[in-house]
N, C-alpha and C positions, 0 to 999 in steps of 0.2 A: 297219166294223169296232167294235164296240161296247167303249167303256172302262169296267172296273169298278174301285170303292172298295172298300179294305179297311183295317179299322181294325187299328192295331198290337196286336199280342197279347202280353201279358206273362206269365211264369211268377213267379206273386205271391210265392211262398215265396223263390225265388231272388232276387228285386229287394230284398225286406225285408232278406234277409242282405245284400246288397251296401250297402243304405243303411247297415244297422247297423254293418258291419264295415269300410266303406272310407271314410265320410265323416268318421270323427272318430277322432282319433290318439290321444285321451285319454279314458278312459271316465267321469271325473269330470264330464264336460260334461253328462252325461243330468240332474244335478240342476239346473244352469244353465238348461238349455231348458224342463223342467217349470217352473222358477219364472217364467221367461220367459212361457210361457203362461198361468201364472195371473194374472200382473201384467196381461197383455193383457185377460183375462176381467174382471179388477177394473175395468179402464179402461173397457170396453164399457158396464158397468153402471153405472160413475160418470157416464158421457156420457150415457147413457140418463134418468139421474135428473134431470139438469139440464132436461128439459123435461116428464119424469114422475115427481114425487118418490115416488110409491107402487111404484114396482119395489125401492124399498128396505126396504119395510115388512116383508116375512118375516125380513130380517137386516139390520138398519142397518149393522154393523159390517164393515169391509172390511180382510180380512189374508188371510195365507197361513200355514199351520200346518204343520210337518213331524213327524211322530210316527214314531219307530222303535220295533219291536217283537223284541225279541231272542229271544222265546220261538218265536213264530211265523216269524221270519226275515222279517218283511215291514217295508216303509218307505211311509208314507203321505205324501201331500201333498194338503192341503185348502185351497181357496179358496172365498172368499164372493163369487165373481164372478158372472157373467150365468148360468153353467150352460148346459146344452144338451138340447135337446128328442130325442125318439127319432129324427127326421129328421136332425137336425145331428149325432148319433153316428154315424147310416150314413153321413152326407155327409163330415164332417169327419174322422173317424178311419177310415172304411172306405174313402175314396179317397186314395190316396198322392199327395202333393205337391200336395194343396188346401190352401191356407191360408185359415180361417176369417177370420183376422184382416187379411188381404191383401184379401178380398172385403168384409168391413166398413168398410175404409178407402176403397175404391173406391166403395162406396155412399153415404158421407157426400159432404157439399158439399164444394166444395174449399176453401172458408173455414175450416173447421172447425180449432179450435186443438187436436189432439189428437197425440200422438206415441206410436205403438205399436210393438212390436218384431218381430213374425212378419212372414216374409215369403216364407218357402220351402214350407211345409207339410210338412216332414219331422222338426221337431226331437221331436214327440213320440216317435217310433220310435226314438229314442236311449236310451229307458227299456230296451231289450232288450240294449244293451249289457252291463248288470247284473242284469237280470232275465230269468225262464224263463217267467214268467206275468203278465200286468198287466190289472188291472180298474180300470175308470173307473167311478164311481158318480156320477151326475149328476142335479140336480134345476133345471129353468128354471121361470120362474113360471108360463109357459103350458103347462106339461105335468107329468106324474108324474115320479116318481123311477125311473130305469132303471140298470142295470148292463150295461157293455159289457165283455167279456172276450175275451182272445186271447192264444196263447201263441207269437205269431210264425210260424204255419204260414200256410196259405192261407186260412183262414177265421177269423171272430170271431162271438160270440154277444151278443145284445142281450135282457135279461129284465127285467120290472117288478121292481123292488126292495121285497120285502116282509119281508127278513131284517135289513137294518141299519137303525139309528136314522134317522129322517128328518133330512135336510140342511138343510131351510128353502129355501136356494137356494145353488146353486155345485157344484163339483165335487171328489170325491175321487180322487186316481190311488193306487192301491195296487199296489206292487211287490212279489212274491214273488221275493227274491233269489237269485242262483246262489250254490251252497257257497263258491266261491272269490270272492266279491264282497262277504262279510258285514261287511267293514271300514267299509261305508258305514252300518251301524246304530250305529257309534262316535259319541258325542257330540263328541269333538274334531274328527274327520274332517268332519262334516256343518258344523260351524261354521268350518273352515278353507275349505271350498270356498264356503260362502255368503258368505264375507268377501273371498275373491280374486274371484269372479265376479258376484255378485248384491247387493253391500253397497250399492248406489245405488237399489235398485229402490224405487217411490215407495211401497209399501204396506209395513206392518209385517210381517218373516218372523219367526214364533215357532218355537220349538223344543221340544217336548215332553220336558222334562227330569226324570228321576227322581231324586230324592234321600232318602236315609234320614235321619229327623229321630229324635231320642229324645224319648219321652214317658212321663209317669209315669203307671201305671195303679195301680188297688188289687189287692194280693196276695190272690186270693180263697182260696188254699189255705191261708195264715196265718190268714184269718179263720174259715174252718171249724174248724181247730184250736182257736182262742181259743173257739169256741161249745161244743165237746165237752168241754174240761177246766174251764171256767166257773170257773176259777180268777181270783178279783178280786185285781187287784195295784194298789195306789195309785200311779198314774205321772201324769206330766204329760200333758195332752191332746195336747201337740205330738209327744211320743214315739210315743204311740199311733199318731198320724198316719203318722210315720216308718216305723213297723214295718211297717204294713198298706200300703205304697206300694211299687211295684217300677217300674224303668224299661226300657222295652222299644223296640226300634227299628222304626220305621213307614216304609213308603215312601209318597212323596207326588209327584205330577205336578204340576210347576209349567211356566206356558208363559214362555220366556224371549226375549226379542225380540234378534234377532241384528243386525239392520241400524240400528242406532241414530243413526250418523253419517247426516246429510242432505246429499244431493248440492248443496253451496251453489253450485255454480258456475252452477247453473240460475236463481239468483235475481239480482236488480240489485244490482251492486256497491255503490251509494249506501245499500243496506238492510242491509248486513252490516257488523258490529262488527269491530275488531281482534281482540278477543276470540275471536270465532267463526272467523275467518281462523286465529288462533294453534291453535286446538282442532282445526281440520280439518288442519292442517299436521301436528300431532303424530301425529293419527290415520293420516295418510297416510305419514309417514316413520318413525314410532316413534322419533322425536328426542325428547331430554328437553329441548332448548333451544328457544327461540322462533327463528322465522325472520329473516333480515336485512332481505329485502324481499319483496313480493307483487305479481303482476301478473295481474289478472282482466280478460279481455276476451273478447267475442266477434265473429265475423267474418261478416258477412252479405252476399247477393248470389249470384252464380253459384254459391259454395259457403258452407255454414253449419257453424260449428263454434263452440263455447264452450270456453274454455280457463282453465284457472288455473295459474300458475307461480310457485313460490317458489325464493327465494335463500337456502341455510342460511347459519348464521354461521361455521361451521368445515367443513374439509374432513375427508371420511371416510378414515381410514388407508390404506384401499386404493383411494384414488383413481384412479392409474394401473395398478392390478393388470390386467394383459391377459386374465385368465380370467374377471373378473367381467361382470355385465351391462352392456351399452354404453350405456345410460342409465337415467334414472328418471322417465320420462314414461309415464303409463299410458295406453292409447288405449281409450277407451269407443265403443260405437255405441248411442244412445238409452239410455244409462245401463247398458248391460251391458258388463262387462270384455271385451276382445278379447286384447290383448296387452300386454306391457311391454317388449318388447326389439325395438321396430321400429326399424330403423338408419336409415330414410329419414326419421325424425320430426325428428330434432334431430342437428346434427353432434356428433363425439365429444368435441371439446373442450368443449362444453357439458353434459357429461355429470353434472355435480353438480348441476344444475337439477331441481328435484323439481317434478311437477304431474300434471295430469291435462287431456287432450284428449277432448271428448266431441262426435261428429259425427252428424248426422242422416242424411247419405246417403252413407256410404263404401261402395265395393263389396266386399262379402264374399265368400268362398266359402263353401258351404253349412255347413260346420262351424263358420263364425265364428273359426277359429282363425288363418286367414291372411288377409291384404289381397291384392287384386290389384294389381299394379303399375299406378300411373296417375299423371296429372298432379295429380290432387288431394293426393296426398302432399306433392308438391314447393310447391304454394300453402301447405299447412298448415306446413311446415318453414321457407318464407320468413316467413311470419307470426310462427312462433314466436321465430325468430332476431331479428327486428325487435324484438319485444317484450322480449326478454331485453336488447338493447342499450338499450332505453329504461330498464330496470331498473338497469342498470349506470349509467347518467346520472345517474339519480335517487339511487344511493348515492353518485355522486362528489360530490354536493352537499354532503353531511356528511363533513368531514374525518375525522373517529374512525371513523366506519361504514366509509369506503371503506378506511382503513387495515386495518382487521379483515377486509374483503373482499380486499383485495390481498395480503395475508399468506397468506391461505388459497388464493386461487384465481389469483394472479397466474401461475402457469405454465401454467394453462388458457387465459388472454388471450393468452400468449406463443405457445400451440401453435396458437392459433386465427389469429395473424398468419402463421404457418407455413402452416398448412393453407387457410384460408378467404380466397381472393384478393378475392372480392367484398365482403367486410366488413373488410378490412385496414386501410382508413384511418380507419374508425370504431373498431376495436378500438385503433389506434395512441393514439388520444386518453385510453386506460385506462392506458398503461403508465407506471411509476414506475420511475426510476434514480437512484443517487447519482451526484454529480459533483464536481468540483474544487471548485466552489462552494458546494453542497449536501451537506456531509458528514454532517450530523446527521440529516435528513430527505430522503427521495426527492422528486425533482422530476419533474414531467411535460413532456413534450416541448413543448407551448404555452409553459409558463413560462419553459423554457431559450430559446425564441425571443424572447420578450418581453426578456430578459437580453443578448441578443447585439449586439456592437458593429456600427455602420454597415458597417465595412469587413470584417466577416465573412459569408461567403457560404455557409457550409455548416456542419451539424451534425456536430460530430467527437465520437467514442467510441473507448473502448478496452476491450477484452476483457480478462480475466486470471482466476486462481485465488481472488484474495482482494482485499479493498479494501487491506489494508495493503500488499501487493506492486504493485497499480496506482497506489496514490497517490503511490508513490515512483519511478514507472517513468521511466527518462531520456526516454522517448517524448514527455513532458509538459513538458520544459524550456522549450523555446522557447515553446509555445502558452501557458504560464503567464505567460512574460515578457510576452506581446503582449495578455494578459488575455482570452483565448479559454477559455470553459469547456468542458471535456471530460466526456462522461458516462463513469461506470465501471462497465462490465456485468460482474457476477462470478458470475451464474447462468448454468450450462451452456446452458441452453435459449435464454439470449439470444442467443449466437451464430447459431444457427438463425433466430430470429426477425428479427434485423436485417438479415441477408443477404436475406431475403425483402422486407424493407420497403422497403429502398433510398432514400425519400425520405419526408420528411412536409412537407405544405403548402408545396410547390415547393422545399423545401431539402434539398439531397443528404446523406445520412448517408454519412461518410466515415471509415474506420478510420485511426488515426494509427500503427499499427504497420506498416500495409502502403504498397507503393509508391505514387508518385504523389501524395503529400501536397503540394499547392499552396497555399502559405500567402500571404496577401496581403502584397507588398512594394512598397517606393517604388523608383524609379528607381535611386537611389544604391545601395540594398541589392542591387538586382539586379547593377549594376556589380561591387560589391564581391564578391559570391558568383562571378560569371564569372572574375576575377582569382584568387580561391581555387582554383577548379576547375583553372587553368592552373598554378598553383603547385605543387599537389599532385599533378600527373598521373603523375609518377614514382613518388611513392610508392605510390599506387593501384594502378598496374601492377606493381609490386615485391611488394606484399601479395596481389594477385590470383594471382601467379605460385607466391607459397609455399603459397597455401590451396588452389590447384588446383579441383578440383570440388566442394570443399566450399562454395563460394559462386558464385554465378553472375556477380556483377560487384562491383567496388569503387569506391565514389562519393563525394565531397564531400557533407555532410549540411547540410540546411537546418532539421532538427527539434531538433538537441541542442546544448546551449550548455555544458554542464559534463561530461558523461561524454566520454571518449575515442571512443567508437564504439558502435553498436547494430547488430542484424541486423534486416532488414525483410523482408517476404515478398511476394510476387507480388499484384497487386490482385485477380486472380480465383481464386487458390487459397486454401488453408487459412491462417489465422492461426496464430501459436505456440500460443494457446488452444485453437483448434479441432483441433490437431493431437495436443493432450495428451488431449483430450476422445476424440477418436476412437482412440488407442493404448488407451485406457481400456475400448473397449467389449469385452464378453467374447466376442459372437459376430461379431466385425468380418471384413469381407471384406478381406485384408491386400493384395489386388490393387489396390484402391481408393487406398491410401497412395500407390503409386508415382506415379500421375498428378495427385492431388489435393494430396500435399504440395508446398508451394511451394518453389521454388527461393529461396535466399535472397540478399539483398544486403547487403553490409557497408557501412555509411555511417561516414565519418571525421569527428570534430570539427576542423575547421581552427584552431579558437582554443584548442584543449587542449594545455597544455606538454609532454605524452607524445608527442602527434603531431606537434607541431613538431619535436620533437628527433628523431624517427625520421626525419622529412622531411630534417631537417640531414644524419643518417647516411648516407641513401640518397644525397644530393646528393655527400656525400664519397666514397662507397664503395659501388656497387651490390650489390657481392658481400659486403657485410657480413653474416656469419653470425648476428651478435647479432639483427638486425633479423628475421630468419627466425624465430627463437625467442621474440622478444616478440611478433610477429604471432599465433604461434599461442595464445600466453597471453592477448592481447587478444581474439582470436576467441571463446576458451572461455569469458571473462568475460562477453562479450556474448551469448553463449548463454543463460547465466543470467539476465542483467538483463533480456534480450527475452523472457523467458518458455520459453526451450526447454529439453530435457534433454541433458545431456552423455551422448556416446556412449561415452567411456572416462574415466569418473570417476578412475580409479587413476592415468592420466597426466597428467591435470589436476592431481591432488593431488601427485604427484611434482614437478612443475614449482615447486608453491607452496613444498613444502618445501625444494627447492633455493634458492630465492629467500631464505627464512628461513635458511637456512645461510648463504648469503652476506650477508645483513644482519646476522646475529650473527658474522660472519667464522670461521665454524666450517668445518673442513675437512671434506670429503665423506666421507673413509673415516672420521673420527671419529665423524660422524652415526650410521652404521650400526654401530660398534662398540659392544658391550655396555656398557661403562662409559665413558660421554662425559665428558670432562674439563669443567670449569666453562668457561662462555663467556668468551670474551677481553672486555676491557672497550675493545677498540678500537673508536673512534669509527665509527659506521654511515656517515660522510660519505664515508670513505676506501673508495670501491669502484673503485678503478683497476684492479683484476683483473676487474670486471664483467664486460667484453667477453669475453674468454677462458674464464671460467667459465660464461656464459651460453650460449656455443657447444655446451655441454655438456648442455644442460638437455633437449633435445628426444631 
């Protein structure tokens, strides 16, 4: 049985229709594709001229020129590249998916230092996205000038060119635009597309711009009238001239270069001046200020790419806007723009870094608009993050510059600690906080460790709403006496960052407002503490019974020396500050609060006179009602000083008012009366009735 071979057949008009309408999601891509083809043609002729300079004789200048013609509704793109012979026109334009550039590259020796764009052989057909008819006029040094023409059906024509002016060398692509695509004849639209996609093509891209200029010419009519009347008047010669001149508007066409910004990342960093880096940054970012830092590097080996990264001086106002672009890194492949919102290129917390990555070998889909997911992106990302860390380290060497940087982007660093486990320890070096010993300037964790006494084993921190409230917090009392420094974290994001950080250089980060604070103690101090626990055991039990579910337990404290009591939270739940932050979330999940809000522990200060007196009262009479009322007052005061909010502020206010009335020896009925009598001058010390009056406070 004989086997027969058949070639695949294709319905050409259907295939072209598929290519045109399914490869490209954006119609403006056609301009990028045709400019890229022109750039490749110029590369070819430049490469040939290295061995044979005579190929440039016909047209020495290498450029790409775009000419819109609104009257004829045509857009022409002319290049002075290598041009095409009749055979090239048939083979390259007549064979779909045949890339002349790819063939040229394969024919070259492997050592040739040349980088070209074309690889798929279908970019040219994107012209039909906007055009109903396309003409390609081409002149190669080895052949005559020909016109290739097609309306994207199944056929094309080639005729010797006897109509158009001679091109000398190169190609002109002429597009007859569809009625609904005439916007591509507008000067602004063309400029925007070229700036976005083809700004860094190596050859000048010119746009033929029509401008109206005013010109003075002689007024012929006036001159005739003057001849007929033959009236001679004595006038200044200047006046005569003025009378015989008139201003008319004349259209002139000038070629304006659109890609003046050169791709400086392709050059050696040693050859580039700071001014050039500055100018490039401003053109890239539209920032009026200079950049703070720049990192210019290339990676070679298995993957090759060049990159230039800038750290700006200040943060944009919409830095954390959820709907804005995820990053400011533009991705180019062989100097042609691909995308500027590639999520995998740089982590979100580094979204303030601006720059360009240009790769030689990224796998693209045919439209060049999307990248195929692959390991190469991960390698690029890893390198970019590493270089960003290097840039931050360099900025940190200059105190003033780092202060500016941290004011602008400190939140990003903290967000990075929360999100990026791999670089957490490196990012922690850039953190700066106020502390009990550094109240004027923020301190780093490294500096904190250098100031730690030998007995101190952990890094202590306290979170709160403001510096003023944290500096005077009762949680700091014993730590200050022992000479231990405490970091004061007042930025809401600090709470997220330190819970992820956990430790720095082997030292644990310990929150002083949470349970389990183990302060270094001598044997004598431990013994005294144990005795105090026994001594106040009954009071702790009585207070717990009075407060019920409001607190999980009541214990003797080792962290306060002046205040009567504080409320601490569980080691693994939210702190009081975190609870406040979470309550403020507009779209929070309230079910989360039920299991994350910590159980509170009331810690009593055994050396405080109020607590001592309460303990004496309990020892005398466990059922003393005044103890219960004072317990509630102390609990609510502790809520406030420990950073919590009162559940029933009005009840707390009533208790305070009642105490003021007692202090002033004012009768309760008189307080609520409309016209209160003048306060009695009875001495405040005489509060013999306090016990019975306090019973009514609650």
